[in-house]
Residue frames as a rotation matrix with the C-alpha (Angstrom) as fourth column:
MET 1
0.569 0.822 0.012 0.00
0.822 -0.569 0.015 0.02
0.019 0.001 -1.000 0.01
LYS 2
0.397 -0.501 -0.769 2.87
0.192 -0.774 0.603 2.40
-0.898 -0.387 -0.211 0.82
LYS 3
-0.635 -0.686 0.356 4.38
0.439 0.058 0.897 1.74
-0.635 0.726 0.264 -2.54
ASN 4
-0.110 0.732 0.673 1.10
0.972 -0.063 0.227 2.62
0.209 0.679 -0.704 -4.29
LEU 5
0.776 0.421 -0.470 0.73
0.552 -0.814 0.182 5.82
-0.306 -0.401 -0.864 -2.29
VAL 6
-0.060 -0.866 -0.496 4.32
0.090 -0.499 0.862 6.95
-0.994 0.007 0.108 -3.13
THR 7
-0.693 -0.174 0.700 3.75
0.676 0.182 0.714 6.10
-0.252 0.968 -0.009 -6.81
ALA 8
0.301 0.898 0.321 0.48
0.936 -0.343 0.082 8.12
0.184 0.275 -0.944 -6.81
VAL 9
0.687 -0.072 -0.723 2.10
0.306 -0.874 0.378 11.13
-0.659 -0.480 -0.579 -5.14
TRP 10
-0.457 -0.888 -0.046 5.09
0.199 -0.152 0.968 11.03
-0.867 0.434 0.246 -7.58
PHE 11
-0.491 0.345 0.800 2.76
0.871 0.197 0.450 10.67
-0.002 0.918 -0.397 -10.51
THR 12
0.628 0.770 -0.109 0.68
0.775 -0.632 0.005 13.64
-0.066 -0.088 -0.994 -9.33
LEU 13
0.338 -0.609 -0.717 3.83
0.120 -0.728 0.675 15.79
-0.933 -0.314 -0.173 -8.84
VAL 14
-0.644 -0.671 0.369 5.29
0.377 0.142 0.915 14.88
-0.666 0.728 0.161 -12.22
THR 15
-0.236 0.638 0.733 2.07
0.952 0.001 0.305 15.44
0.194 0.770 -0.608 -14.21
THR 16
0.726 0.481 -0.492 1.40
0.588 -0.805 0.081 18.71
-0.357 -0.348 -0.867 -12.35
VAL 17
-0.020 -0.819 -0.573 4.90
-0.007 -0.573 0.820 19.99
-1.000 0.020 0.005 -13.30
ILE 18
-0.768 -0.282 0.575 4.56
0.522 0.246 0.817 18.76
-0.372 0.927 -0.042 -16.88
PHE 19
-0.282 0.770 0.572 1.00
0.876 -0.036 0.481 19.79
0.392 0.637 -0.664 -17.62
GLY 20
0.692 0.595 -0.408 0.67
0.718 -0.628 0.301 22.65
-0.077 -0.501 -0.862 -15.20
LEU 21
0.479 -0.607 -0.634 4.03
-0.001 -0.722 0.692 24.34
-0.878 -0.331 -0.346 -15.76
ILE 22
-0.550 -0.825 0.126 6.18
0.109 0.078 0.991 23.12
-0.828 0.559 0.047 -18.65
TYR 23
-0.378 0.490 0.785 3.37
0.910 0.354 0.217 22.56
-0.172 0.796 -0.580 -21.21
PRO 24
0.721 0.669 -0.178 1.69
0.632 -0.741 -0.228 26.00
-0.284 0.052 -0.957 -20.69
LEU 25
0.306 -0.681 -0.665 5.09
-0.178 -0.727 0.663 27.77
-0.935 -0.085 -0.343 -20.85
VAL 26
-0.680 -0.543 0.492 6.08
0.341 0.360 0.868 25.94
-0.649 0.758 -0.060 -24.09
ILE 27
-0.046 0.779 0.625 2.71
0.998 0.068 -0.011 26.60
-0.051 0.623 -0.780 -25.72
THR 28
0.789 0.301 -0.535 2.78
0.359 -0.933 0.005 30.26
-0.498 -0.196 -0.845 -24.66
GLY 29
-0.098 -0.909 -0.405 6.35
-0.129 -0.392 0.911 30.69
-0.987 0.141 -0.079 -25.99
VAL 30
-0.676 -0.097 0.730 5.55
0.639 0.416 0.647 29.05
-0.366 0.904 -0.219 -29.35
SER 31
0.338 0.862 0.377 2.39
0.941 -0.306 -0.144 31.12
-0.009 0.404 -0.915 -29.81
GLN 32
0.619 -0.187 -0.763 4.26
0.090 -0.948 0.305 34.34
-0.781 -0.258 -0.569 -28.88
LEU 33
-0.504 -0.860 -0.076 6.83
-0.006 -0.084 0.996 33.50
-0.864 0.503 0.037 -31.58
LEU 34
-0.762 0.165 0.626 4.40
0.626 0.431 0.649 32.43
-0.163 0.887 -0.432 -34.31
PHE 35
0.032 0.843 0.537 1.38
0.677 -0.414 0.609 34.68
0.735 0.344 -0.584 -33.53
PRO 36
-0.804 -0.482 -0.349 2.54
0.565 -0.436 -0.700 37.54
0.186 -0.760 0.623 -31.25
GLY 37
-0.760 0.564 0.322 -0.56
-0.516 -0.826 0.229 39.74
0.395 0.008 0.919 -31.74
ARG 38
0.211 0.881 -0.424 -3.10
-0.331 0.473 0.817 36.94
0.920 -0.032 0.391 -31.23
ALA 39
-0.079 -0.267 -0.961 -1.20
0.670 0.699 -0.249 35.43
0.738 -0.663 0.123 -28.26
SER 40
-0.919 -0.328 -0.221 -1.28
0.385 -0.617 -0.686 38.77
0.089 -0.715 0.693 -26.47
GLY 41
-0.322 0.890 -0.322 -5.05
0.612 -0.064 -0.789 39.21
-0.723 -0.451 -0.524 -26.77
GLN 42
-0.203 0.222 0.954 -5.26
0.929 -0.264 0.259 41.14
0.309 0.939 -0.153 -30.01
LEU 43
0.054 0.157 -0.986 -4.86
0.717 -0.693 -0.071 44.42
-0.695 -0.704 -0.150 -28.14
ILE 44
0.331 0.071 0.941 -5.42
0.793 -0.561 -0.237 47.72
0.511 0.825 -0.242 -29.89
GLU 45
-0.111 -0.433 -0.895 -3.37
0.782 -0.594 0.190 50.77
-0.614 -0.678 0.404 -29.09
ARG 46
0.538 0.232 0.811 -3.95
0.678 -0.690 -0.252 54.37
0.501 0.686 -0.528 -30.28
ASN 47
0.436 -0.459 0.774 -1.31
-0.330 -0.882 -0.336 57.11
0.837 -0.109 -0.536 -29.63
GLY 48
-0.557 -0.823 -0.109 0.51
-0.249 0.291 -0.924 54.78
0.792 -0.488 -0.367 -27.23
LYS 49
-0.497 0.495 0.712 -2.61
-0.829 -0.030 -0.558 54.16
-0.255 -0.868 0.426 -25.13
LEU 50
-0.971 0.240 0.013 -4.32
0.239 0.955 0.175 50.79
0.029 0.173 -0.985 -24.84
VAL 51
-0.645 0.764 -0.005 -7.93
-0.764 -0.645 0.005 51.21
0.001 0.007 1.000 -25.92
GLY 52
0.413 0.812 0.412 -9.22
-0.790 0.545 -0.282 47.66
-0.454 -0.209 0.866 -26.01
SER 53
-0.665 -0.518 0.538 -9.08
-0.209 0.821 0.532 44.21
-0.717 0.242 -0.654 -27.58
ARG 54
-0.608 0.406 -0.682 -10.48
-0.763 -0.061 0.644 42.99
0.220 0.912 0.347 -30.87
ILE 55
-0.502 0.337 -0.797 -11.83
0.061 0.933 0.356 39.85
0.863 0.130 -0.489 -29.15
ILE 56
-0.590 0.391 -0.706 -13.42
0.794 0.125 -0.594 41.24
-0.144 -0.912 -0.385 -25.94
GLY 57
0.093 0.754 0.650 -16.59
0.724 -0.499 0.476 43.37
0.683 0.427 -0.593 -26.19
GLN 58
-0.889 -0.344 -0.303 -16.81
0.459 -0.668 -0.585 46.81
-0.001 -0.659 0.752 -24.56
ASN 59
0.092 0.951 -0.295 -19.67
0.924 -0.192 -0.330 48.95
-0.371 -0.243 -0.897 -23.38
PHE 60
-0.917 -0.214 0.337 -20.25
0.348 -0.842 0.412 51.98
0.195 0.495 0.847 -25.65
THR 61
-0.192 0.887 -0.419 -23.04
0.873 -0.040 -0.485 54.21
-0.447 -0.460 -0.767 -24.30
GLY 62
-0.573 -0.076 -0.816 -22.50
-0.100 -0.982 0.162 57.51
-0.813 0.175 0.555 -26.11
LEU 63
0.472 0.880 0.061 -25.11
0.028 0.054 -0.998 58.30
-0.881 0.473 0.001 -28.74
GLY 64
0.540 -0.373 -0.755 -22.40
-0.827 -0.404 -0.392 58.99
-0.159 0.836 -0.526 -31.35
TYR 65
-0.623 -0.777 0.092 -21.05
-0.759 0.629 0.171 55.43
-0.190 0.037 -0.981 -31.02
PHE 66
0.055 0.556 -0.829 -22.27
-0.480 0.743 0.467 52.04
0.876 0.372 0.308 -32.18
HIS 67
0.092 0.051 0.994 -23.37
-0.987 0.134 0.085 50.01
-0.129 -0.990 0.063 -29.21
SER 68
-0.828 -0.463 -0.317 -22.38
-0.475 0.879 -0.043 46.38
0.299 0.115 -0.947 -28.45
ARG 69
-0.062 0.736 -0.674 -24.59
0.142 0.675 0.724 43.50
0.988 -0.051 -0.146 -27.52
PRO 70
0.605 0.242 0.759 -25.91
-0.719 -0.245 0.651 43.51
0.343 -0.939 0.026 -23.93
SER 71
-0.357 -0.802 -0.479 -23.53
-0.302 0.584 -0.753 41.71
0.884 -0.124 -0.451 -21.59
ALA 72
0.813 0.582 -0.032 -24.38
-0.206 0.340 0.918 39.34
0.545 -0.739 0.396 -18.72
ALA 73
0.159 -0.839 -0.520 -20.70
0.650 0.486 -0.584 39.08
0.743 -0.245 0.623 -17.67
GLY 74
-0.578 -0.418 -0.701 -20.39
0.815 -0.339 -0.470 40.51
-0.041 -0.843 0.537 -14.18
ALA 75
-0.094 0.450 -0.888 -21.27
0.295 -0.839 -0.457 44.19
-0.951 -0.304 -0.054 -14.22
GLY 76
0.929 0.364 -0.070 -21.04
0.013 -0.221 -0.975 44.10
-0.371 0.905 -0.210 -18.01
TYR 77
0.791 -0.597 -0.133 -18.13
-0.138 0.038 -0.990 43.06
0.596 0.801 -0.052 -20.23
ASP 78
0.401 -0.626 0.669 -16.12
-0.870 -0.030 0.493 41.88
-0.289 -0.779 -0.557 -17.20
SER 79
0.210 -0.385 -0.899 -13.63
-0.649 0.633 -0.423 39.40
0.731 0.672 -0.117 -18.69
THR 80
-0.839 -0.517 0.167 -13.02
-0.459 0.511 -0.727 37.88
0.290 -0.687 -0.666 -15.23
SER 81
-0.527 0.739 0.419 -16.69
-0.244 0.341 -0.908 37.03
-0.814 -0.581 0.000 -14.94
SER 82
-0.700 0.206 -0.684 -17.47
-0.699 -0.003 0.715 35.69
0.145 0.979 0.146 -18.42
GLY 83
-0.874 0.467 0.133 -20.74
0.441 0.879 -0.184 33.89
-0.203 -0.102 -0.974 -18.84
GLY 84
-0.516 0.797 0.313 -24.37
0.132 -0.287 0.949 34.18
0.846 0.531 0.043 -19.80
SER 85
-0.416 0.470 0.779 -27.26
-0.847 -0.512 -0.143 35.04
0.331 -0.719 0.611 -17.54
PHE 86
-0.978 0.078 -0.195 -28.57
0.105 0.985 -0.135 31.43
0.182 -0.152 -0.972 -17.54
LEU 87
-0.417 0.906 -0.073 -32.08
-0.438 -0.271 -0.857 32.88
-0.796 -0.326 0.510 -17.64
GLY 88
-0.636 0.289 0.715 -34.47
0.611 0.755 0.238 30.72
-0.471 0.588 -0.657 -19.64
PRO 89
-0.862 0.265 0.432 -36.81
0.232 -0.552 0.801 32.09
0.451 0.791 0.414 -22.34
THR 90
0.163 0.986 0.021 -39.79
0.479 -0.098 0.872 32.14
0.862 -0.132 -0.489 -19.96
ASN 91
-0.296 -0.375 -0.879 -37.93
0.955 -0.126 -0.268 33.85
-0.011 -0.918 0.395 -17.13
LYS 92
0.713 0.700 -0.040 -39.70
0.701 -0.713 0.027 37.12
-0.010 -0.047 -0.999 -16.15
THR 93
0.383 -0.653 -0.653 -36.42
0.135 -0.660 0.739 38.96
-0.914 -0.371 -0.164 -15.48
LEU 94
-0.693 -0.607 0.388 -35.13
0.430 0.084 0.899 38.19
-0.578 0.790 0.204 -18.96
ILE 95
-0.110 0.703 0.702 -38.46
0.978 -0.051 0.204 39.01
0.179 0.709 -0.682 -20.63
ASP 96
0.787 0.378 -0.488 -38.70
0.500 -0.854 0.144 42.35
-0.362 -0.358 -0.861 -18.78
ARG 97
-0.014 -0.888 -0.459 -35.09
0.095 -0.458 0.884 43.27
-0.995 -0.032 0.091 -19.71
VAL 98
-0.691 -0.209 0.692 -35.53
0.648 0.246 0.721 42.30
-0.321 0.947 -0.034 -23.36
ASN 99
0.262 0.908 0.326 -38.87
0.955 -0.292 0.047 44.20
0.139 0.299 -0.944 -23.57
GLY 100
0.630 -0.132 -0.766 -37.23
0.303 -0.866 0.399 47.26
-0.715 -0.483 -0.505 -21.99
ASP 101
-0.461 -0.884 -0.079 -34.34
0.165 -0.172 0.971 47.10
-0.872 0.434 0.225 -24.47
VAL 102
-0.431 0.373 0.822 -36.78
0.902 0.186 0.389 46.72
-0.007 0.909 -0.416 -27.38
GLN 103
0.664 0.712 -0.228 -38.74
0.731 -0.682 -0.001 49.83
-0.156 -0.166 -0.974 -26.18
LYS 104
0.268 -0.642 -0.718 -35.51
0.062 -0.732 0.678 51.87
-0.961 -0.227 -0.156 -25.95
LEU 105
-0.708 -0.593 0.384 -34.48
0.364 0.160 0.917 50.79
-0.606 0.789 0.102 -29.42
ARG 106
0.011 0.805 0.593 -37.93
1.000 0.000 -0.019 51.71
-0.016 0.593 -0.805 -30.83
THR 107
0.743 0.203 -0.638 -37.38
0.311 -0.948 0.060 55.30
-0.593 -0.243 -0.768 -29.76
GLU 108
-0.189 -0.931 -0.312 -34.08
-0.103 -0.297 0.949 55.28
-0.977 0.212 -0.040 -31.61
ASN 109
-0.909 -0.095 -0.405 -35.36
-0.412 0.072 0.908 53.83
-0.057 0.993 -0.105 -34.89
PRO 110
-0.302 0.880 0.367 -39.18
-0.526 0.167 -0.834 53.46
-0.795 -0.445 0.412 -34.79
SER 111
0.411 0.562 -0.718 -39.58
-0.897 0.107 -0.430 52.27
-0.165 0.820 0.548 -38.36
GLN 112
-0.112 -0.550 -0.828 -37.32
-0.615 0.693 -0.377 49.24
0.781 0.467 -0.416 -38.01
PRO 113
0.910 0.344 -0.232 -37.65
-0.067 0.673 0.737 46.04
0.410 -0.655 0.635 -35.95
ALA 114
0.444 -0.773 0.453 -34.89
-0.866 -0.241 0.438 45.72
-0.229 -0.587 -0.777 -33.30
PRO 115
0.152 -0.482 -0.863 -32.24
-0.505 0.712 -0.487 43.24
0.849 0.510 -0.135 -34.36
ILE 116
0.845 0.330 -0.421 -32.10
0.092 0.686 0.722 40.27
0.526 -0.649 0.550 -31.96
ASP 117
0.119 -0.884 -0.453 -28.44
0.871 0.312 -0.380 40.72
0.477 -0.349 0.807 -31.07
LEU 118
-0.536 -0.258 0.804 -29.10
-0.054 -0.940 -0.337 44.21
0.843 -0.224 0.490 -29.69
VAL 119
0.264 0.726 0.635 -31.52
-0.824 -0.172 0.540 42.82
0.501 -0.666 0.553 -27.09
THR 120
0.992 0.115 -0.054 -29.96
-0.074 0.868 0.490 39.48
0.104 -0.482 0.870 -26.19
SER 121
0.344 -0.917 0.201 -26.53
-0.851 -0.214 0.479 38.81
-0.397 -0.336 -0.854 -24.65
SER 122
0.176 -0.367 -0.913 -24.09
-0.611 0.687 -0.394 36.23
0.772 0.627 -0.104 -26.00
GLY 123
0.736 0.087 -0.671 -23.11
0.276 0.867 0.415 33.09
0.618 -0.491 0.614 -24.15
SER 124
-0.166 -0.899 -0.405 -19.89
0.886 0.044 -0.462 34.61
0.434 -0.435 0.789 -22.92
GLY 125
0.730 0.473 -0.493 -21.17
0.627 -0.751 0.208 38.15
-0.272 -0.461 -0.845 -22.39
LEU 126
0.049 -0.841 -0.539 -18.04
0.114 -0.532 0.839 39.36
-0.992 -0.103 0.070 -24.06
ASP 127
0.269 0.070 0.961 -18.98
0.895 0.350 -0.276 39.24
-0.355 0.934 0.031 -27.74
PRO 128
-0.473 -0.547 -0.691 -17.05
0.289 -0.837 0.465 42.01
-0.832 0.020 0.554 -29.56
ASP 129
-0.987 0.101 0.123 -19.17
0.114 -0.088 0.990 41.73
0.111 0.991 0.075 -32.78
ILE 130
-0.206 0.975 -0.078 -22.65
-0.259 -0.131 -0.957 42.69
-0.943 -0.177 0.280 -33.81
SER 131
-0.023 0.244 0.970 -24.52
0.814 0.567 -0.123 41.65
-0.580 0.787 -0.212 -36.90
PRO 132
-0.892 -0.235 0.386 -24.49
0.436 -0.673 0.597 43.91
0.120 0.701 0.703 -40.00
ALA 133
-0.059 0.950 0.307 -28.23
0.572 -0.220 0.790 44.39
0.818 0.223 -0.531 -39.40
ALA 134
0.499 0.148 -0.854 -27.55
0.857 -0.234 0.460 45.69
-0.132 -0.961 -0.243 -35.85
ALA 135
-0.547 -0.757 -0.358 -24.93
0.609 -0.653 0.450 48.09
-0.574 0.028 0.818 -37.19
GLU 136
-0.768 0.309 0.560 -27.27
0.399 -0.453 0.797 49.31
0.500 0.836 0.225 -39.93
PHE 137
0.283 0.913 -0.294 -30.04
0.819 -0.070 0.570 49.77
0.500 -0.402 -0.767 -37.37
GLN 138
0.374 -0.237 -0.897 -27.80
0.758 -0.480 0.443 52.10
-0.535 -0.845 0.001 -35.36
ALA 139
-0.476 -0.698 0.535 -26.31
0.879 -0.365 0.306 53.99
-0.018 0.616 0.787 -38.32
PRO 140
0.202 0.602 0.772 -29.01
0.555 -0.720 0.417 56.73
0.807 0.344 -0.479 -38.46
ARG 141
0.948 0.173 -0.267 -28.48
0.316 -0.417 0.852 57.63
0.036 -0.892 -0.450 -34.81
VAL 142
0.126 -0.979 -0.161 -24.67
0.773 -0.005 0.634 57.64
-0.621 -0.204 0.757 -35.18
ALA 143
-0.361 -0.242 0.900 -24.92
0.879 -0.412 0.242 59.75
0.312 0.878 0.362 -38.35
GLN 144
0.569 0.683 0.458 -27.24
0.425 -0.722 0.546 62.26
0.704 -0.116 -0.701 -36.68
GLU 145
0.883 -0.216 -0.417 -25.07
0.370 -0.226 0.901 62.58
-0.289 -0.950 -0.119 -33.54
ARG 146
-0.149 -0.989 -0.001 -21.79
0.639 -0.097 0.763 63.03
-0.755 0.114 0.646 -35.52
HIS 147
0.460 0.333 -0.823 -23.48
-0.338 -0.792 -0.509 65.32
-0.821 0.512 -0.252 -38.16
MET 148
-0.719 -0.691 0.072 -22.45
-0.239 0.343 0.908 62.88
-0.653 0.636 -0.412 -40.89
ASN 149
-0.159 0.632 -0.759 -24.08
-0.959 0.084 0.270 61.81
0.235 0.771 0.592 -44.11
PRO 150
0.458 0.433 0.776 -25.87
-0.642 0.765 -0.048 58.47
-0.615 -0.476 0.628 -43.45
GLY 151
0.956 -0.114 -0.270 -24.28
-0.149 0.604 -0.783 57.06
0.253 0.789 0.560 -46.56
GLU 152
0.059 -0.991 0.124 -20.81
-0.648 -0.133 -0.750 57.74
0.759 -0.036 -0.650 -45.21
VAL 153
-0.138 0.002 0.990 -21.72
-0.917 0.377 -0.129 55.88
-0.373 -0.926 -0.050 -41.99
GLY 154
0.806 0.534 0.255 -23.08
-0.396 0.807 -0.438 53.03
-0.440 0.252 0.862 -44.06
ARG 155
0.661 -0.634 -0.402 -19.86
-0.301 0.266 -0.916 52.81
0.687 0.726 -0.015 -46.04
LEU 156
-0.285 -0.757 0.588 -17.89
-0.891 -0.016 -0.453 52.54
0.353 -0.653 -0.670 -42.73
VAL 157
0.241 0.462 0.853 -20.18
-0.721 0.674 -0.161 49.77
-0.650 -0.576 0.496 -41.65
GLN 158
0.971 0.103 -0.215 -19.57
-0.232 0.612 -0.756 47.97
0.054 0.784 0.618 -44.95
LYS 159
0.261 -0.963 -0.073 -15.90
-0.626 -0.112 -0.772 48.48
0.735 0.247 -0.631 -44.60
HIS 160
-0.549 -0.497 0.672 -15.89
-0.831 0.234 -0.505 46.80
0.094 -0.835 -0.541 -41.19
THR 161
0.586 0.755 0.293 -18.27
-0.737 0.647 -0.193 43.97
-0.336 -0.103 0.936 -42.10
ARG 162
-0.639 -0.769 -0.024 -16.49
-0.738 0.604 0.302 40.65
-0.217 0.211 -0.953 -42.17
GLY 163
0.097 0.681 -0.726 -17.96
-0.815 0.474 0.335 37.66
0.572 0.559 0.601 -43.92
ARG 164
0.957 0.222 0.189 -18.24
-0.290 0.796 0.531 34.08
-0.033 -0.563 0.826 -42.70
GLN 165
0.101 -0.966 0.237 -14.95
-0.762 0.078 0.642 32.59
-0.639 -0.246 -0.729 -41.62
PHE 166
-0.771 -0.439 0.461 -13.55
-0.036 0.753 0.657 30.35
-0.636 0.490 -0.596 -44.46
GLY 167
-0.809 0.470 -0.353 -16.73
-0.503 -0.242 0.830 31.25
0.305 0.849 0.432 -46.35
PHE 168
-0.142 0.784 -0.605 -19.03
-0.033 0.607 0.794 28.91
0.989 0.133 -0.060 -44.42
LEU 169
-0.368 -0.040 -0.929 -18.44
0.846 0.399 -0.352 29.23
0.385 -0.916 -0.113 -40.63
GLY 170
-0.539 0.175 -0.824 -20.48
0.595 -0.613 -0.520 31.59
-0.596 -0.771 0.226 -38.50
GLU 171
0.525 0.786 0.325 -22.34
0.835 -0.403 -0.374 34.67
-0.163 0.468 -0.869 -39.69
PRO 172
-0.037 -0.485 0.874 -21.28
0.539 -0.746 -0.391 38.00
0.842 0.456 0.289 -41.14
ARG 173
0.507 0.091 -0.857 -20.21
0.852 -0.200 0.483 40.37
-0.127 -0.976 -0.179 -38.29
VAL 174
0.394 -0.351 0.850 -18.98
0.097 -0.903 -0.418 43.89
0.914 0.247 -0.322 -37.47
ASN 175
-0.212 -0.577 -0.789 -16.40
0.925 0.141 -0.352 44.49
0.315 -0.805 0.504 -34.80
VAL 176
0.753 0.656 0.048 -17.85
0.604 -0.718 0.346 47.38
0.262 -0.232 -0.937 -32.71
LEU 177
0.464 -0.656 -0.596 -14.52
0.381 -0.459 0.802 48.62
-0.799 -0.600 0.037 -31.25
GLU 178
-0.525 -0.738 0.423 -12.83
0.680 -0.064 0.731 48.80
-0.512 0.672 0.536 -34.64
LEU 179
0.000 0.659 0.752 -15.85
0.875 -0.364 0.320 50.52
0.485 0.658 -0.576 -36.21
ASN 180
0.883 0.358 -0.302 -16.03
0.467 -0.733 0.494 53.15
-0.045 -0.578 -0.815 -33.42
LEU 181
0.096 -0.915 -0.393 -12.28
0.411 -0.323 0.852 53.80
-0.907 -0.243 0.345 -33.53
ASP 182
-0.585 -0.246 0.773 -12.53
0.808 -0.092 0.582 54.30
-0.073 0.965 0.253 -37.32
LEU 183
0.470 0.818 0.333 -15.48
0.774 -0.563 0.291 56.68
0.425 0.121 -0.897 -36.75
ASP 184
0.743 -0.231 -0.628 -13.36
0.365 -0.646 0.670 58.74
-0.561 -0.727 -0.396 -34.32
THR 185
-0.341 -0.932 0.120 -10.58
0.561 -0.099 0.822 58.89
-0.754 0.348 0.557 -36.87
VAL 186
-0.522 0.210 0.827 -12.76
0.822 -0.134 0.553 59.82
0.227 0.968 -0.103 -39.83
HIS 187
-0.116 0.582 0.805 -15.21
0.034 -0.808 0.589 62.11
0.993 0.096 0.074 -38.10
PRO 188
-0.818 -0.273 -0.506 -14.49
0.477 0.167 -0.863 62.81
0.320 -0.947 -0.006 -34.41
LEU 189
0.288 0.912 -0.291 -17.33
0.927 -0.189 0.323 63.81
0.240 -0.363 -0.900 -32.10
ARG 190
-0.279 -0.292 0.915 -17.60
0.215 -0.948 -0.236 67.54
0.936 0.131 0.327 -31.59
């Protein structure tokens, strides 16, 4: 029995060192060499200042900015608390929140139905992208607030619309942070 216990303890220590220390360090080192931007979180800097990540959603509330999907991660877009709300489709809290969001969006663009991704959160709560329909829905508000031609805002949305990955995976999408940064470059808020 003592021999089995010693073997189990050694096995635990060796596998912990191999898979808990050596393997992560090797994989991190290789990824930093081969894909340095991606391995570091696809961070975006402007004028030497970190402004965000291409792969983590952010909360934009200003009327002159495109807004991200709602987030159920912590207090909102908290990467240390990633996760959905786990509220089912018949949950009163979820229904009330979605109905409230739909009412707010109707005041913004009364002639259009609210895109589903502007009233529902993603599974992680950190989704950086919205659908092209959600961007187009918000374009009139952004154009009005920035005193821009709606066609110019539409062209920026088109410029930032990415198709399906490899032509068949996922759905077309627009990265909200990149779009808003481009807006600030092309036509800053006054």
